[in-house]
N, C-alpha and C positions, 0 to 999 in steps of 0.2 A: 198423748193424752191419757190421763189416769182413768181407769175403770173403777166403779164403785167397790168391787171386790178388793182391788189393790189398795184403795183408800182405807177400807176397814181393817185390812191387815196392818197398815201403817199406824192407824189409831190404836190398835191393840198391841202394837209392838211385837207382832209375830209374823213369821214367814210360814208358808205352808210346810207342814212337817214332812220330812222325807226319810225317816228312819224308825225302825222298830214298830211298836204298836200304834204310835201316833200316825204313822204312814197309813196303816190299815184303816184307822178311824177316819182319816181324811178322805181316802179313796172310796170307801164304802159309803160314808156319810154323804159325800158329794154326789155319788151315783144314785142314792135313794132320793135325795132332795131334787136332783135334776131329772128324775124320772127314768134313768137307765135301768134301775132296779124297781120294777113295778110294785105298787101297793098290793099287798096280799100274797106276793110271791114268796117262795122259800129260798133262802140263801143257799148257795152250793154247800156241800158237805165240807167237813174240816180238811180232809186230804186235798181237795181241789183248791180251797182257799189258801191253805198253807203253801201249796206249789205256786199259785198265782202271785202271792205277795212275798214269797221267800222268807216266811217267818215260822217260828215254832208253834206248836199247839198251845203252849202257855201264853205266848204273845197274842195269838189269835183270839183265844178265849177272853183275855183281858180287854182287848179292843172291842169285842162284841158286847161285853158287859158295860163298857162306857157308852156305846151306841144305844144300848137298852136304857141306860139312865137318862139319855137325851130324848127318849121316847120314839126313836126311829125304828127299833126292832123289838120283837118279843120272842123269847126262847120258850119252847114248849117240848116237854118230854115226848118222845116217839113221833114228833111232828117236824121239829127243826126250828130254825130261826126265821120268823115271818116278818116281812116289811110292813110297818104300820102306816096308816093314813096321816095326813097333815094334822088332823084334829088331835092326834096324840103327841105330836112333836112338842118339845119344850122350846117355845119361841122366845123365851127370855135368855136362852143360851147363846153366847156370842158366836160360837162356832156354827151352830145351826143357822143363825142369821147370815153369817158369811156365805154358807152354801146357798142360801136363798138368793143372796145378791148375785153370786156367780151364775146361778141358773136363770136369772132374769125374773124377778117377782112380777106377778100379774097385777093389772090395775086394781082388781078387787082386793088383793093382798095389801097393796100399798094404801088403799082407802081404809081398810081395817086397822092397819098400823097407825095411820094418821089420827084416827079417833083416840087410840090409847096414848099416842105420843102427845097430842094436844093436852089431854087431861093431866098427864104427868108433868109436862114442862110448865104449864100454867100454874099448877100447884107449887112446883119447885120454885118458880120465880116469886110468887107471893110469900111463901114461907121464908125464902132466902132474904127478902127485904126486911122481914121481921126479926130473923135470928142471926143475920150475918155479923161476923166479927171483923176486927181490923185486918187480920191475916187474910180473910176471904177477899176483902176489898183490894188488898195489895196484889193478890194472885189474879184477880179479875182484871186489874189495870195492866198487869204484866202480859197476860194472854191477849188482851185487847190490842196492846202494842204489837205483839207478835203477829197478829192477824194482818196488821198494816205492813210490817216488815216482810212477811212471807206472801204477800198478796199475789205475786207472779208465779209461785211454786205450789201447785195444787195439793201435794201431799203434806208438806209442812204447814200450809194454810189450814188444811183439814185437821191436823193435830192441834193447832192453836184454837180452832173453833170448838173441837171436842173438849179440850181442857177447860175452856171457858164455861161451857155448859156443865161439865163435870163438877167444877167448883160451885156452881149454882146449886146443883143437886146436893153437894156436900154441905153447903151453907143452910140448906133447908132444915137440917137437924131431924129429918124423917128417915129412919133406917131403911124403909122400903123404897123410898125415892133414891136414896144413896145406892142401893143395891141394883138399880135399874140402868146402870151405865151402859150395858150392852145395847139397850134400846136407843140411847143417845148416840152411840157410835153408828148404829144403823141409820138413824135419821140424818146425821151429818154427812155420811157417805152418799146417801140418796140425794140430798140437797145439792152437794157440790158436783156430784156426777151429772145431775140434771142441768146444772148451770153450764158445765163444760160441753155437754152434748148439744144443748140449744144455742151454744155460742154466745152466752150471756156474760162472758168475762171480757170487760172492756180493756182498752189499751193500758189503763192505769191499774189493772189487776182485778182480783176477785173481791177484795174488801169493800170497794165503794158501792157494790150492788145493794147492800143493806146497811150501809154506814149510819143512816139516820135512825133506823130502828135499833141498832146496837147502842148508839149514843143515848137514846131514850131509856133503854134498859139499864145501862150503867148508871145513869143519873138517878133513876128510881131506886136502884139497889143501894147506892151510896146514901141517898136521902132517907132510906128506910120507909119507903112508901109502897106497901103491898099491892094496892089497886093499880097504881101506875106501872109497877113492875109486871103485873099480869097483862095489862094492856099492851105494854111494849113487847112482851113475849108473844102475845097473840099476833101483833103486827109482823113479827119475824116469821112466824109460822104461816101467816097468810102470804107473805112474800115467797116462801118456799113453795106454796101451792101454785102461785103464778108461774114460778120457774118450771115446775113440773108440767104445767099446762103448755108452756112454750116448747118444752122438750117433745111433747106429744104431737105438736103441729106438723103436718107434712110440709116438706120444703116447697117453696114457691116454684111454679113452672111457668114458662113463657107461653104466650098465646099460640094456638095452633092455626 
């Protein structure tokens, strides 16, 4: 069974980096997000980090600069490199979101994400219905078909789902929505992971779970109806909330 972290790597087309400065970024970033490196703590000195990861000082410094750009650490003269709180993290960064998934996001985090995601995807659907072009419709039909074909394979299915929503963001003609594909990846991974965990994948596969809502969305986008597209997207997101609620339910137990 695929974990959400595995799904988001598939969506992004990346495997966990295992060489040079990318290896250091992944190891330190995951440790910070997962809590192994506590907020407010100072990272070990260069010599210790270089020995731990088997890299040069140049590679280490470049990796730490990348982590600083992601908002995870802050370097200060005569103090060292300090681990920053979540409020400073760049939560629009795909890699940061991957580490959050791997560490197990809290219900409060998912609730906060859901508010932003809902606003983003509702606007994307409405704008896409208004601005979509023939090529967008062609791609949407293709990925809709792929959802059906890959219904029994979680990772290819997740890729088709992500691409479908990415095309909607692209069709919105809004550069800020287009740039938020990392959030779409995160949402798709959470949704499908919840479905798998809760055992909501029927014998006929993952696609039938929200087939009605997807059909309504496609119909509205093709017809160029913004209000109907927003309503269909809302129905899809509501379905995802129900799946998450099912995932959180404790397993049934027999009478004592």
